[in-house]
N, C-alpha and C positions, 0 to 999 in steps of 0.2 A: 737810462742814458742818454745825458744832458749833450744838447745841442742838437745841431741834426748831420747825419750823416751824408758825406760825397754821394752825389751819384742818384744811382736807382734801387730803390729797391721792390722786390716783391711781399706785400704782408698777409697774414694769415693769424687767424683768430680763431678761436676753436673755444666753446660756451661749456665750461665744466658744469654747472647749475644742478644737471642734471644727474650729478653723481655717477655716470657709465663710463667715466674712466676716459674719452674719447681723447682729452686735451694729453694721455702720454704719450700717442703717437709724435705729438711734435716736440716732446719732452725727450724721446727716444732718437727722435730726428733729429736734433740741434747736437745732442752728444756726438753722436754719429760724424755730421758736419765736423765739427771740432776739431778731429781726427783724421779724417778726407779731406776735408777743405776748408781749414782752420782760416782761410781769408771769404769764404762766403755767411757766414752770419753776421747782420749787423746789429741786429738787437732780439734778446729773448726773456721773455721774461712770465711770471706762473702766481697767480694767486688761487684763492677759496670761489672767484668767480672763471675767471678767463684764462688759457695758456693763448701766448703769442709769439712767435716766431717773422723777423724780418729777416731776407736775404738779399745777397747781391745779385740785380739786375744787370748783365753790360748795356754801354752803353755805345753809340755810336760815334763816330771822326764828327759828321754834323751835329752832336749834340742831343739827339733825341734817343730815348731807348730803343733797344734791339728789338726785332720782330722774333716771330715764334716760327719753326721755320712749317705748319700750318698755315702762318698766314703768309709768308713767301711761295710755299708751293700752290695756294688757294687749290684749287680742284687738279691740279696735275695735269693737267692739257698746257698749248702753248710751248714746249719746254723745247730750246734748242742744245746743241753736242756741247754746248759754252758750258751751260747751265748746271746739264744735267752730271758731266766731270766734276765740275767746281760742289758739287754737292755730295757727289760718291766720295770728292776726297774729305769733305768736309766730315762726312759719317765715320769714313777712314780713321780720324782722327778721334772721333766719339769712341771707335773700339778698343784704342790706347786706354782712352780714362774708364771706360769701364773695363778695360782687366786689370785697373790696377786693384779696382772695385772689387775684382771677384780673388784678385789674390787674397784679399783680405776676409775672403770667406763671405762673403756679400752679395746680394744683385740686386739690381733695381727692378726692376719687373712690374715695371707703369709705362713704358718706351711705348713712346710717338710722337706725329710732330709736333701738336700741341706741347709736348714736353719738353719740348728739345729746344733751345736758342741758335737760332743762325745770327754769326757774325757779320758784319760786311766785310771783314778780311776772307773771308770763306769759312771759317771756323765756323764747328757747330757742338752744342756746348749743351751740359744736364743743365732743366731749370731747376732741379730738386733730388733727391735721390727716391723718390718714388718709394716704394713701400721696402726698401734696402734694410732699415731699421727692425721689421716688422718681419714674425718668422710667414714662413709661404702655406698657404691655405689654399683647398678646394673653391674655386665659384669667387676669388679676388682677382679681379683689377677688370670688371664686365667692358665689354664695348668690340670691336672690332678688330683690334691689336692682343686680345684675348690671348693667349694658347691654349692646346689642345691638354697640356700640364695642367694648366689653370680652370680648365675648364670642370676636369673633374678629378676623382681621385687615379692615381696611381702609384707603381713603384718606385719611379723619378720625384715626381712634386716638382713645383717652382724653383727655382738657383738660375744659376748662370747662363746654362740653354737658355731659358727661357730670355733670357736679355739676345740670347745670338738670332734666335726666331724673331722676334720684334723689330732686331737693324736688320734684318734680310728683308722683313712687311715694308718697312720703311725705303730700303733702299729699289725694291719692287716699284714701289709708288713712284720712285725718282726715275727708276730708268723704264720705267709704261706706260706710268700714268692712272695706273688700278691698282688698288689693296689687295692683296693677292687671296684668294680661299683661304678661309678659314682652318681648313682640314687638308685638303687635297687640292694643292694648287697644281692648275698645267703648269709644264717646262715653261719661265719667262720667254724665252724666244720666241714662243709661240705669238704672242704680245707683240712682241718687238724684236724681229731679227737682225737688227743691226747690232744689237747687244755682244759685243766679242764673248766667244765663249767660254773663254775662262774664268770673266766673268762672273757669268749667266750660269752656268757649271758649281760653283761656288754658293752662289744666292739659293741656287734649288734648293741645294744640300744641306743650307741654314733653314729652308722654310720645313724640313723633314718632320712631320708629325711626332714622329718619336724621337724624343732628345737625341737618345743615344748615338742616333744614327746625322746628328749634327757638327758640323767642325765648332771647334774654340772661337773663342771672338775676336783675337787677334789675327786667325788665319782669315776669317771674313775681313776683317780690314786690310790684309794685305790684299783681296780679292778686288777691293773697292777700289784701295790704292791705285789699282792698272788702268782706271777710266780716265786718272789723267793723260796717262800715254796713250790710250787709246781711242778716245772719244771723242776730243779739244778737234 
């Protein structure tokens, strides 16, 4: 690509010289981005040595790059109701974006605060498409936001319901300052009684170990949007 793209970009490069085909993950993500977020890719290049993908990274009105949600939230303490409402509303908008991805038969499956970008207008957007371009498998996405169906083989396997639990886990962090237990978290209001019941009930359901017991992503978004009216 000649010239320099405007704004900020996220540069990723994979060394393909070992013959393992790792660069194929960026190839597949690039193809999916062109379909789902056509303005996101800034540069793509593949040769016999490396595969490179540069995607757009949002900027602030101040001219600096936006922070990840992980940077904004820190350790989850020191929240006030205004901030909590702001980020719950941002997560509600994210649910709409993920719903569009689910409509295409895809799921991100690697959501965490570090994988989300917090805009200065309150929106929360995807940093990338995570594992959406790859087939689901047991053991994928290790870490504290790995869901039960990602940890072990099961009838359901990872899918759109995985995104539901991961967004709910992030919402739990926003609302309580705690990442929920990996398999059987106690009710959200045990940690934060001030959370309205209609929000807590849906978040608790979305954290169910059984994927079939979780609401869909848009229903979770509707519940999180209520924070704007109940927690300011």
